[in-house]
C-alpha positions as CSV (number, residue, x, y, z in Angstrom):
1,M,0.0,0.1,0.0
2,E,1.2,3.6,-0.7
3,L,0.6,6.2,1.3
4,H,-0.7,9.5,-0.5
5,H,-1.1,13.0,0.9
6,I,-4.0,15.1,0.0
7,L,-3.7,18.8,1.0
8,I,-6.8,20.9,1.3
9,R,-6.2,24.7,1.6
10,S,-8.9,27.4,1.9
11,E,-7.7,30.8,2.5
12,S,-5.6,30.7,6.0
13,I,-6.5,27.2,7.0
14,E,-4.7,23.9,5.9
15,F,-5.9,20.5,6.4
16,C,-3.8,17.5,5.5
17,Y,-5.1,14.0,4.9
18,F,-3.5,10.8,4.2
19,V,-5.0,8.2,2.2
20,R,-3.8,4.6,1.8
21,L,-4.4,3.3,-1.5
22,K,-3.3,-0.2,-2.9
23,A,-0.6,0.5,-5.4
24,M,-2.1,-1.5,-8.6
25,S,-2.8,-0.6,-12.0
26,D,-6.1,-1.0,-13.6
27,E,-4.7,-4.1,-15.3
28,D,-4.0,-5.8,-12.2
29,L,-7.6,-5.7,-10.9
30,D,-10.4,-7.6,-12.4
31,P,-13.2,-5.7,-13.9
32,E,-15.3,-5.6,-10.7
33,M,-12.6,-4.6,-8.5
34,A,-11.6,-2.0,-10.9
35,Q,-15.1,-0.5,-10.7
36,E,-15.0,-0.8,-7.0
37,V,-11.8,1.2,-6.8
38,Q,-13.0,3.8,-9.2
39,E,-16.4,4.0,-7.0
40,E,-14.2,4.8,-3.8
41,K,-12.0,7.2,-5.6
42,K,-15.2,9.2,-6.6
43,H,-16.7,8.7,-2.9
44,L,-13.3,10.1,-1.4
45,I,-13.1,13.2,-3.9
46,G,-16.8,13.6,-3.3
47,Q,-15.8,13.8,0.6
48,I,-13.1,16.1,0.2
49,L,-14.9,18.4,-1.9
50,D,-17.7,18.5,0.8
51,L,-15.1,19.2,3.1
52,Q,-13.6,22.0,1.3
53,N,-17.0,23.7,0.9
54,T,-17.6,23.4,4.4
55,L,-14.3,24.8,5.1
56,D,-15.0,28.0,2.9
57,E,-18.4,28.2,4.6
58,F,-16.7,28.5,7.8
59,S,-14.1,30.8,6.6
60,S,-16.7,32.9,5.0
61,K,-18.7,33.0,8.4
62,V,-15.4,34.0,10.4
63,D,-14.9,36.9,8.0
64,T,-18.5,38.0,8.7
65,V,-18.2,37.9,12.3
66,K,-14.8,39.8,12.1
67,E,-16.5,42.6,10.4
68,E,-19.2,42.8,12.5
69,N,-16.9,42.9,15.5
70,L,-15.3,45.9,13.8
71,K,-18.4,47.6,13.6
72,L,-19.5,46.9,17.1
73,K,-16.2,48.1,18.5
74,A,-16.2,51.4,16.5
75,E,-20.0,51.6,17.7
76,N,-18.9,51.1,21.3
77,Q,-15.9,54.0,20.8
78,V,-18.7,56.4,19.8
79,L,-20.9,55.4,22.6
80,G,-18.2,55.8,25.0
81,Q,-17.3,59.3,23.9
82,Y,-21.0,60.1,24.2
83,I,-21.1,59.1,27.5
84,E,-17.9,60.9,28.5
85,S,-19.1,64.1,26.9
86,L,-22.4,63.7,28.9
87,M,-20.6,63.2,32.3
88,T,-18.4,66.1,31.6
89,A,-21.4,68.2,30.7
90,S,-23.3,67.1,33.9
91,T,-22.8,69.0,37.1
92,M,-23.3,65.7,39.0
93,F,-20.1,64.3,37.9
94,Q,-18.1,67.6,38.4
95,S,-15.3,67.7,40.9
96,T,-16.6,69.6,44.4
97,D,-13.3,71.3,45.2
98,N,-14.5,74.5,46.8
């Protein structure tokens, strides 16, 4: 058996999969076995593509959350400045050093 390395990349995340496949040519297999090998390969490729799509979806969600986080931080800063100006303007929060 040979060890095959499958690398899946999506933006900043990288996954490595190792798959063991029997090192045989199609001529070494009977037609039924060759069909099974081809079906298994198709199945594995389908799984890999599904994982890539899932990873892309997660990456997209992470990017969306990062953008929302930045917006909320900016909004927080504005609110903090507004509260600070209200406190400065209010006599209640003025120091009473007389």
